[in-house]
C-alpha positions as CSV (number, residue, x, y, z in Angstrom):
1,X,20.2,-5.8,1.3
2,X,23.5,-7.1,2.7
3,X,25.6,-7.6,-0.5
4,X,28.7,-5.5,0.2
5,X,32.0,-5.8,-1.6
6,X,34.2,-6.1,1.5
7,X,34.5,-9.0,4.0
8,X,32.5,-8.9,7.2
9,X,33.9,-6.7,9.9
10,X,36.3,-4.8,7.6
11,X,36.2,-1.1,6.8
12,X,35.9,0.6,3.5
13,X,39.1,2.0,2.1
14,X,39.2,5.7,1.1
15,X,37.3,6.3,-2.0
16,X,35.7,2.9,-2.0
17,X,31.9,3.0,-2.4
18,X,29.8,0.0,-3.3
19,X,27.1,0.2,-5.9
20,X,24.2,2.3,-4.5
21,X,21.6,-0.4,-4.8
22,X,23.7,-2.7,-2.6
23,X,23.5,-0.4,0.5
24,X,19.7,0.1,0.7
25,X,18.8,-1.8,3.8
26,X,18.6,-1.0,7.5
27,X,17.4,2.6,7.1
28,X,14.4,1.5,5.1
29,X,13.6,-1.1,7.8
30,X,13.6,1.7,10.4
31,X,11.5,4.0,8.4
32,X,9.0,1.4,7.4
33,X,8.6,0.2,11.0
34,X,7.8,3.8,12.0
35,X,4.9,4.0,9.5
36,X,1.9,2.4,11.1
37,X,-1.8,2.5,10.7
38,X,-2.0,5.8,12.6
39,X,0.2,7.5,9.9
40,X,-2.0,6.0,7.2
41,X,-5.0,7.6,8.8
42,X,-3.3,10.9,9.4
43,X,-2.2,11.3,5.7
44,X,-5.6,10.1,4.4
45,X,-7.5,12.6,6.6
46,X,-5.1,15.4,5.6
47,X,-6.0,14.7,1.9
48,X,-9.7,14.5,2.7
49,X,-9.9,17.7,4.6
50,X,-7.3,19.9,2.9
51,X,-6.6,18.4,-0.5
52,X,-2.9,18.5,-1.4
53,X,-2.1,21.5,0.9
54,X,0.0,19.5,3.4
55,X,2.5,18.0,0.9
56,X,5.0,20.3,2.4
57,X,4.4,19.0,5.9
58,X,5.1,15.4,4.8
59,X,8.4,16.5,3.2
60,X,9.5,18.4,6.2
61,X,8.6,15.5,8.5
62,X,10.7,13.1,6.4
63,X,13.7,15.6,6.6
64,X,13.5,15.8,10.3
65,X,13.2,12.1,10.8
66,X,16.2,11.7,8.5
67,X,18.1,14.0,10.9
68,X,17.2,11.8,13.9
69,X,18.0,8.6,12.1
70,X,21.3,9.9,10.8
71,X,22.2,11.1,14.3
72,X,21.6,7.6,15.8
73,X,23.7,6.0,13.0
74,X,26.5,8.5,13.3
75,X,26.7,8.0,17.0
76,X,27.1,4.2,16.6
77,X,29.7,4.4,13.8
78,X,31.9,7.2,15.3
79,X,31.8,6.3,19.0
80,X,31.7,2.6,18.6
81,X,29.1,2.6,21.4
82,X,25.4,1.8,21.3
83,X,22.7,4.3,22.0
84,X,22.1,2.6,25.4
85,X,25.7,3.1,26.3
86,X,25.3,6.7,25.3
87,X,22.3,7.2,27.5
88,X,24.1,5.5,30.4
89,X,27.0,7.9,30.0
90,X,24.6,10.8,30.2
91,X,23.2,9.6,33.5
92,X,21.3,6.7,35.1
93,X,18.1,8.8,34.8
94,X,18.3,8.3,31.1
95,X,18.5,4.5,31.1
96,X,16.0,4.4,34.0
97,X,13.5,6.4,32.0
98,X,14.0,4.1,29.0
99,X,13.7,0.9,31.2
100,X,10.3,2.1,32.6
101,X,9.1,3.2,29.2
102,X,10.0,0.1,27.2
103,X,8.2,-2.3,29.6
104,X,4.9,-0.3,29.7
105,X,5.1,0.6,26.0
106,X,5.8,-2.9,24.9
107,X,2.9,-4.4,26.9
108,X,0.4,-2.0,25.4
109,X,1.9,-2.0,21.9
110,X,1.9,-5.8,21.8
111,X,-1.9,-5.6,21.7
112,X,-2.3,-2.4,19.7
113,X,0.1,-3.4,16.9
114,X,-1.3,-6.9,16.4
115,X,-4.9,-5.5,16.5
116,X,-4.0,-3.2,13.6
117,X,-2.8,-6.1,11.6
118,X,-6.0,-8.0,12.6
119,X,-8.2,-5.2,11.4
120,X,-6.8,-5.3,7.9
121,X,-6.9,-9.1,7.7
122,X,-10.4,-9.3,9.2
123,X,-11.6,-7.0,6.4
124,X,-10.2,-9.4,3.8
125,X,-11.3,-12.6,5.6
126,X,-14.2,-11.7,7.9
127,X,-15.1,-15.2,8.8
128,X,-12.2,-15.3,11.3
129,X,-12.7,-13.3,14.5
130,X,-10.6,-10.2,15.0
131,X,-9.0,-11.4,18.2
132,X,-7.9,-14.6,16.5
133,X,-6.2,-12.6,13.7
134,X,-4.5,-10.5,16.4
135,X,-3.1,-13.6,18.2
136,X,-2.0,-15.1,14.9
137,X,0.0,-12.0,14.1
138,X,1.6,-11.9,17.5
139,X,2.7,-15.5,17.1
140,X,4.0,-14.8,13.6
141,X,6.1,-12.0,15.0
142,X,7.3,-14.2,17.8
143,X,8.3,-17.0,15.3
144,X,10.2,-14.7,13.0
145,X,12.2,-13.0,15.8
146,X,12.5,-15.3,18.7
147,X,15.8,-16.9,17.6
148,X,17.3,-13.5,16.7
149,X,18.3,-14.5,13.2
150,X,18.6,-11.2,11.5
151,X,18.7,-12.5,7.9
152,X,15.3,-14.1,8.3
153,X,13.9,-11.0,9.8
154,X,15.5,-8.8,7.1
155,X,14.1,-10.9,4.2
156,X,10.6,-10.8,5.7
157,X,10.8,-7.1,6.1
158,X,12.1,-6.5,2.6
159,X,9.1,-8.5,1.2
160,X,6.6,-6.6,3.3
161,X,8.2,-3.2,2.5
162,X,8.0,-4.0,-1.3
163,X,4.4,-5.1,-0.9
164,X,3.5,-2.0,1.2
165,X,5.1,0.4,-1.3
166,X,3.8,-1.2,-4.5
167,X,0.2,-1.5,-3.3
168,X,-0.2,2.0,-1.8
169,X,1.8,3.9,-4.4
170,X,0.2,1.8,-7.1
171,X,-3.2,2.7,-5.8
172,X,-2.2,6.4,-5.9
173,X,-1.1,6.1,-9.5
174,X,-4.6,4.9,-10.5
175,X,-6.2,8.1,-9.1
176,X,-3.7,10.6,-10.4
177,X,-6.0,11.6,-13.4
178,X,-8.7,12.7,-11.0
179,X,-6.4,15.3,-9.4
180,X,-6.7,17.7,-12.3
181,X,-9.4,19.8,-10.6
182,X,-7.6,20.1,-7.2
183,X,-4.0,20.7,-8.2
184,X,-4.3,24.3,-7.0
185,X,-4.6,23.0,-3.5
186,X,-0.9,21.9,-3.7
187,X,0.2,25.4,-2.9
188,X,2.0,25.3,0.5
189,X,0.0,27.1,3.1
190,X,-1.3,26.7,6.6
191,X,-5.2,26.9,6.6
192,X,-6.8,28.6,9.6
193,X,-7.0,26.4,12.6
194,X,-4.8,23.7,11.2
195,X,-1.4,24.3,13.0
196,X,-1.7,21.5,15.5
197,X,-2.9,19.2,12.8
198,X,0.1,20.1,10.6
199,X,2.5,19.6,13.5
200,X,1.1,16.1,14.1
201,X,1.5,15.2,10.5
202,X,5.1,16.3,10.5
203,X,5.8,14.4,13.7
204,X,4.2,11.2,12.4
205,X,6.2,10.6,9.2
206,X,8.1,7.3,10.0
207,X,9.1,8.0,13.5
208,X,8.9,5.7,16.5
209,X,11.1,4.2,19.3
210,X,12.5,1.8,16.6
211,X,14.6,4.7,15.3
212,X,16.9,4.0,18.3
213,X,17.4,0.4,16.9
214,X,19.1,1.7,13.8
215,X,22.6,1.2,15.2
216,X,22.0,-2.5,15.9
217,X,20.7,-3.1,12.4
218,X,23.8,-1.4,11.1
219,X,25.9,-3.7,13.2
220,X,24.1,-6.7,11.8
221,X,25.0,-5.5,8.3
222,X,28.6,-5.3,9.4
223,X,28.7,-1.5,9.0
224,X,31.3,-0.4,11.5
225,X,33.6,2.6,11.8
226,X,33.8,6.1,10.4
227,X,34.4,4.8,6.8
228,X,30.7,3.8,6.7
229,X,29.2,7.2,7.5
230,X,28.7,8.2,3.9
231,X,27.0,4.9,3.2
232,X,24.8,5.3,6.3
233,X,23.7,8.7,5.2
234,X,22.8,7.5,1.8
235,X,20.9,4.6,3.3
236,X,19.0,6.9,5.6
237,X,18.2,9.4,2.8
238,X,16.8,6.7,0.5
239,X,14.7,5.4,3.4
240,X,13.0,8.7,4.1
241,X,12.6,9.6,0.5
242,X,10.7,6.3,0.1
243,X,8.7,7.0,3.2
244,X,7.8,10.5,1.9
245,X,6.6,9.0,-1.4
246,X,4.6,6.4,0.5
247,X,2.9,9.0,2.8
248,X,2.3,11.5,-0.1
249,X,0.6,8.6,-2.0
250,X,-1.9,8.3,0.9
251,X,-2.4,12.1,0.9
252,X,-3.1,11.8,-2.8
253,X,-5.6,9.0,-2.3
254,X,-7.5,10.9,0.3
255,X,-7.6,14.1,-1.8
256,X,-8.6,12.3,-5.0
257,X,-11.5,10.4,-3.6
258,X,-12.8,12.3,-0.6
259,X,-11.8,16.0,-0.9
260,X,-14.8,18.2,-1.4
261,X,-17.2,15.4,-0.5
262,X,-19.2,14.9,2.7
263,X,-17.4,11.7,3.4
264,X,-14.8,11.5,6.2
265,X,-12.7,8.8,7.9
266,X,-11.3,8.5,11.4
267,X,-9.4,5.9,13.3
268,X,-8.0,2.6,12.0
269,X,-11.6,1.4,11.2
270,X,-11.7,4.3,8.8
271,X,-9.0,2.6,6.7
272,X,-11.3,-0.3,6.1
273,X,-14.1,2.1,5.1
274,X,-11.7,3.8,2.8
275,X,-10.8,0.5,1.1
276,X,-14.5,0.1,0.3
277,X,-14.6,3.6,-1.1
278,X,-11.6,3.0,-3.4
279,X,-13.1,-0.3,-4.5
280,X,-16.4,1.3,-5.4
281,X,-14.9,4.3,-7.1
282,X,-12.2,2.6,-9.2
283,X,-12.5,-1.2,-9.2
284,X,-13.3,-3.9,-6.6
285,X,-9.7,-5.2,-7.0
286,X,-8.5,-1.9,-5.6
287,X,-10.2,-2.6,-2.3
288,X,-8.0,-5.7,-1.9
289,X,-4.9,-3.8,-3.1
290,X,-5.4,-1.1,-0.5
291,X,-6.2,-3.5,2.3
292,X,-3.0,-5.5,1.5
293,X,-1.0,-2.2,1.8
294,X,-2.7,-1.5,5.1
295,X,-1.9,-4.9,6.4
296,X,1.8,-4.9,5.2
297,X,2.3,-1.4,6.8
298,X,0.9,-2.7,10.1
299,X,2.8,-5.9,10.0
300,X,6.2,-4.2,9.2
301,X,5.6,-2.2,12.4
302,X,5.0,-5.3,14.4
303,X,8.0,-7.2,13.1
304,X,10.3,-4.1,13.4
305,X,9.3,-3.6,17.0
306,X,9.6,-7.3,17.9
307,X,13.1,-7.3,16.6
308,X,14.4,-3.8,17.0
309,X,13.1,-3.0,20.5
310,X,14.2,-6.4,21.7
311,X,17.7,-5.3,20.8
312,X,17.2,-2.2,22.8
313,X,15.9,-4.1,25.8
314,X,18.7,-6.6,25.7
315,X,21.3,-3.8,25.5
316,X,19.5,-2.1,28.4
317,X,20.0,-5.2,30.5
318,X,23.6,-5.5,29.4
319,X,24.3,-1.8,30.2
320,X,22.8,-1.8,33.7
321,X,24.2,-5.2,34.6
322,X,27.7,-5.3,33.0
323,X,28.7,-8.7,31.8
324,X,30.9,-10.4,29.3
325,X,28.2,-10.3,26.6
326,X,29.3,-8.5,23.5
327,X,27.1,-6.1,21.4
328,X,27.2,-8.6,18.6
329,X,25.6,-11.3,20.8
330,X,22.6,-9.3,21.9
331,X,20.1,-11.2,19.7
332,X,21.2,-14.5,21.4
333,X,20.6,-13.4,25.0
334,X,17.9,-14.4,27.4
335,X,16.9,-10.7,27.7
336,X,16.3,-10.4,24.0
337,X,14.1,-13.4,24.0
338,X,12.3,-12.3,27.2
339,X,11.3,-9.1,25.4
340,X,10.0,-10.9,22.3
341,X,8.0,-13.0,24.7
342,X,6.8,-9.9,26.6
343,X,5.6,-8.3,23.4
344,X,3.8,-11.5,22.3
345,X,2.0,-13.3,25.1
346,X,1.1,-11.0,28.1
347,X,-0.6,-8.4,25.7
348,X,-3.0,-11.2,24.5
349,X,-4.9,-10.6,27.8
350,X,-5.7,-7.1,26.5
351,X,-7.6,-8.6,23.6
352,X,-10.1,-10.1,26.1
353,X,-10.2,-7.7,29.0
354,X,-9.7,-4.4,27.2
355,X,-7.1,-1.8,27.9
356,X,-7.0,-0.6,31.5
357,X,-7.5,3.2,31.7
358,X,-4.6,3.8,34.1
359,X,-2.1,1.8,32.0
360,X,-3.2,3.7,28.9
361,X,-2.6,7.1,30.6
362,X,0.9,6.1,31.7
363,X,1.6,4.6,28.3
364,X,0.4,7.8,26.6
365,X,2.4,10.1,28.9
366,X,5.7,8.1,28.5
367,X,5.1,7.8,24.7
368,X,4.6,11.5,24.3
369,X,7.9,12.2,26.0
370,X,10.1,9.6,24.2
371,X,10.7,11.5,20.9
372,X,11.8,14.7,22.8
373,X,14.0,12.4,24.9
374,X,15.6,11.0,21.6
375,X,16.2,14.5,20.2
376,X,17.7,16.1,23.4
377,X,20.0,13.1,24.1
378,X,21.3,13.1,20.5
379,X,22.0,16.8,20.8
380,X,23.8,16.1,24.0
381,X,25.9,13.2,22.8
382,X,26.7,14.5,19.3
383,X,28.0,17.8,20.6
384,X,29.9,16.5,23.6
385,X,33.7,17.0,23.9
386,X,33.7,14.1,26.3
387,X,32.5,11.5,23.8
388,X,33.5,12.7,20.3
389,X,36.5,14.5,18.7
390,X,35.8,18.0,17.5
391,X,35.8,17.1,13.8
392,X,33.2,14.4,14.4
393,X,30.7,16.5,16.4
394,X,27.5,18.0,14.9
395,X,27.8,20.8,12.4
396,X,25.5,23.8,12.6
397,X,23.0,22.2,10.1
398,X,22.6,19.0,12.1
399,X,22.1,21.0,15.2
400,X,19.4,23.1,13.6
401,X,17.6,20.0,12.4
402,X,17.8,18.2,15.7
403,X,16.8,21.4,17.5
404,X,13.7,21.7,15.3
405,X,12.9,18.0,16.1
406,X,13.2,18.8,19.8
407,X,10.9,21.8,19.6
408,X,8.4,19.9,17.4
409,X,8.2,16.9,19.7
410,X,8.0,19.0,22.9
411,X,5.0,20.8,21.4
412,X,3.4,17.6,20.4
413,X,4.1,16.1,23.8
414,X,2.5,19.0,25.5
415,X,-0.6,18.6,23.3
416,X,-0.8,14.9,24.0
417,X,-0.3,15.3,27.7
418,X,-3.0,18.0,27.7
419,X,-5.4,15.5,26.1
420,X,-4.6,12.8,28.6
421,X,-4.9,15.0,31.7
C-alpha cells in the first residue's frame, strides 16, 4: 500500500508514525516473490516426512531472511545509495559477478518461472498445452512490467499475494482438526539424517535475488532517509511473519494429509498430485483452491522478478556506464526494458529445445553463490567506516544474524555445487 500521510519525497518528522496498516507494502512484495513452487514443495515434503517437526526451521528461516531484507533496506535509506552502487564501491569484481549472474540466471529463470505457472494452470485447464500456458504467462509478465509503471505492478502483486495467502492458509485451516493425533511431532528436534534437509528448508523461506530489489521498491513508495528506518523494519517484519505463516500452512497440509502414509510427493509435478489428494480427502473444491494458491505463488515470483530484477539490471548498467540517469528514472530506461524483454522472449526457446546441460550447470553454480554474496557484501557495507557513520553501522545482533546467513548459505552453496559437479 502507498497511502502515507506525508507528501512525496518528504521525511517523517520525529515521533510521526503513520497507521500501521498503511505501511505494509514493498517488504511483502519481496517476501512473496521469494516464495516459489520450490518452497511449496519443500514445506509439503517436510510435513509429509517429519510431521510438524520442522516448524522451528521455518521460523528461523523467516528471521534470517528478515535480517537480509532489513540490511538491504537500511543500506538504501541511510547511505542514499543503491545496492549496486554499494557493490561497485566494494570493487568491480562485485558488479562484474552480478552482471554475469543476472544475464545467465534471467535467461534460465524466464523459462523455469513461467513453466511453474503453466503447470498449475494446465492442471486446472488441461485442454491448453503446457508450453502455451508458459508463453502466456511470460507475455502477461511482460505486459505488466514493460512500461515500468510501479503502481500497476504493485496492485497486481497485492491481489496475487492476497489470493496466495487466503487459498493456502484457508486450506490449512480446513485440515487443522486432523492434526490432533500428530501434535506431539511439533516438538523442535533434528531427526537423524535430516540436517541437510533442515538447512535447505531454512534457506528457502522467501529468499531470492529479488531481496536486492527492496531498495528500489522503497524508493517507488517515496520512503527516503533515516526517518523511514522504523517503518522499513516494521514493513520487513510483517512481510516475513506473513511468509512464515504461509510456509507453516504448507507444512501443516503435508503433515495432516500425508504424514504416516505411504504417499509421497516430489518436484513441482508433486504439487499437482497433492492438489488431487486434498480434493479427494476433503472436497473437490479444495483441489481448485490449492491449485489457485500454487498458481498465485508462482506468478508472484514471475512478476516480482520481471520488475525487481529489471531494476537491478538497469542500475547495473547505470553504475558501470555513468550517465545523467537518476535512480528515480531507472524504470523508464532502455536497459530496464531490455531486461524485461530478456526475461520474456529468448527463454521461450527453452520450452521447445529443452534446457542445455552446460547452461544449467553454470546457472546452478552462480545461483548457489548469490545468497552468500548478498550476505557477505551486506556485512561489508553495513560495518564499513568508509560508507556509514558509527551510529548507523550494524549492531552486534545484526552482525550475528547476517553471519548466520553467511554460514548457512555457504554450506548450502557447497552442497549444491557438490551435486552439480
